[in-house]
N, C-alpha and C positions, 0 to 999 in steps of 0.2 A: 245209610247210604254214604256216599263220599261228598264232602263239603269242601269248598275252596279254603285253603289254609292261608294263602297269601297271594296277592295279585300285584304286578308291577307294570308300569308303562313301558312299552317297547315300540318305538317308531310311531306308526299311524294308529296304534291301538294299545291293547293291554294283553298280557299273557299271564295265565295262571301258572304259578311257579310250583305249587305243591298242593297236596290234598291230605286230609286226615279222615280216617274212618270214624263215623259217628255211630254209636251203637243204636240198634233198633231199625225197623223198616222206615223207609222214606215214604212208601205208599203200600197199600195192599189192595187186592182185588178178589172178589168172590168168583169161584169157578164152579161149574156144574159137578165136577168130581176132582179127585186128587190127580195132579198132573203126572204123566209118565216121565216127562223130561222138559227142559226148557233150554233154549239157546239164545245167546246175545248176538244180534246181527250188527254189521258195520253201519247200517242206516240209522242206528239209534233206537231200535226196537228189540223187544224180547219176544221170541216166538215160543209159545207153549203148546205141547202136544198132550191131548187127553187120550187115554186108552180107547175111548169110544169112537175115535176117528175124527175128532175136531182139532183143527189148528187155529190158534188165536194169536194175533200180534198185539202187543201192548207197547205204548210209548215208555221207554226205559226211564225217562225223567219223571213222568206224571202218573203212570199206570193206566192212562186212558186207553180204551180199546180202539185199535186202529182198524182191524177187520177180524172176522170170524168165518172159517170155512169148514164145511163138513166134507171130508175127503173119502169117507167110507159110508156105505148105505146103513141106515139104522136097522137094527135087528139082523144084520148079516152074520152075526156070530164071529166076526173078524175084528180084531183090534189093532191099533198101531203098535209097532215093536221098537221104533226108534225115530230120531229126528236129528238132522244136521243142517247147518246153514252154509251154503257155498255160493259165494258171489251174491247175486241179487235174488237167490232162490232158497226156499226152505224145502228140504228133501225129507220125506217121511217114508218109512218102510212099514209094511203090514203083511201078515201071512206069507204069501209067495210073491208079493209085488212091491213096487216103489212108485211114489208120486211126487211131483214137484209143483210148488205154487210160487208165484211171484211175490216177493216181499212188499212191493209197493201197492199191491191190490188184493192179495189173497186169492187170486184167480188161478185155477189149475192150468199149468203150462204143458205138462206131459205126464204120461203114466205108462208103466210097463206092468201089466196085470199078472203075468205069470212067468217068473224066472225059474220055476221048476221045483224049488224046495223052500222051506221057511227062510225068510230073509232076516238078517241081523241088523242092528243099528247101523245106519250109514256113516261114513267118515268123509268129511269135506277135505279136499286137498286143492292146492293152487298149482297149476301148471303155467308155464310161460304164456301169458296172454289169455288164459282160459281157466274158468272155475270148473272143478270136476268133483266127482263123488265116487267113493269105493263102496260097493255093496256086495256082501257075502251071502250066497244062497247055496246051502248044501256044500258040496266040494268045489264050487265055482266062485271066483272072485271077479266081479264086473268093475270096469273103470268106465264111467259114463260122463258125458258132457252135462254139466249142471243146467245149462240153458236149454238144451234140446233133448236130452236123454239118449242121444246117439252114442254108440260104443266107441270109445277112444282106442281101447285095446280089443282087437278083433282077430282071432277068437279070444274070449276071456281066458284068464288063467284058471286051469283045472288042477286040483290036488287029488291025491289018492283017497283021502278020507274027508268027511265033512268038516268045514270050518266051524268051530264051536263058539268062538267069541269074536266080537267085532274087530275088523282090521284096523291097523294103525299105519299111516303113511310114514315112510322113513326115507333116508337118503338126504342129500344136500345139493346145493348148487342148482343148476338148470335141469338136471335129470332126476327122475325118481329112480333110485338105485335099488330099493328093497321094499318089499311089502312084508310086514310082520303080523301074523295072526297071534294075538296075545292069548 
């Protein structure tokens, strides 16, 4: 993990001036299966997605489990396909759907159960004053509000052929100028 290299006094407190990487894990945790992916959230947690449909949040400093949520039914034959953190929400994709859970509680906030085709890993993006997520499903690219799941771009962007890899947000400044499917 990262350890403070040097600290100095600055006004009413102190500021960490630099960090060095110390080899080896700072903590470890046993999970029920190999993680599909993990995302570091701005709130100081690490959200882990297990293929079986479980999302788990861990404290990034200690490894302590903050919450664990089953977002897919056991034995459904459906597994998670991706995870992204956007604002205060963890967004997970599965089969033909997408689900969002609150980072502070692990409670489901919204779900879109059928987008029509296999969904790819979601991509978090920041819009002025709003957290959003891009989700590709077949030839359709959805831009959704991370808080509500409402469509920001309506109708969604439709391509002639299916999107094969997860989208990446592009552009600069205040406007999203391009979407690139890598």
